[in-house]
C-alpha angles and dihedrals in degrees: 000000000000122000092252090055101050108117090003095131093074097046129097117252109263117264089226114051091200088061088061091056098045091045089062099037127213092301094066108182121237088250095061100037115108120223097248097042112107117253111254114223121203113223139177120221092257091052094046090051091049089054092046093050091050089049093051091050094050093045091047127034097006095051089047093052093050091049088051092049089052091049091049093049094049087058092062090074130236109055096197093069098025107118095183093055091049092047090050093050090049091054088047092054091049091047094051092047089052092049091050089052095050093046090049092050091048093047094047098042132113117212112231113215111222088226086062091060123085106231095217097047131078114255146132108322095017118134107219130195116199143166129218130217091272094053095257114145125218124187122190145144119246099241142137090210091081127203134123111352097356120146113205114228087223095056120097088251093047095049089046092054104042111106096012126116139223110294095024120130111218131192115232118204099205128168092251090054141282118311136169126235126188117211109233097177146003125195143159125224 
């Protein structure tokens, strides 16, 4: 429980709802987040730019291509037995869902300034190299953007790593069981 929430179950709700948000700040802890509050993602400038570029690609050329595929499939006649039409409509649904997800992430994100981040600690935007108990090495960036080698800060591994430094051993409570990882290096790009 965050320091702002200790003993909060016995207090009256604030008269000004904005004071509740500012008291907890942008990094609202899980203990004080309400169920219908949007999830706030922390992004570096580079991560935000990557999400914005993907959104622009999906809303521009990809959306145009899907609309054209639907139009072409419609011209083939009977829609009830038209595989191309149904495949294009399915693709359109997936595309629109991804667009909504990206817009939501960008709208509800907080930009993390590089100056706020400790260079020797694992945080958003850090590239971390670690080793598990069997000697397997893993390298990834702490990021919600995803992609090859990304470690979500919301994953068991990401939660265990945040705030630790090079040389630390962290306990990871993963679905497959508890394991230990040793942080070999932390760097920023």
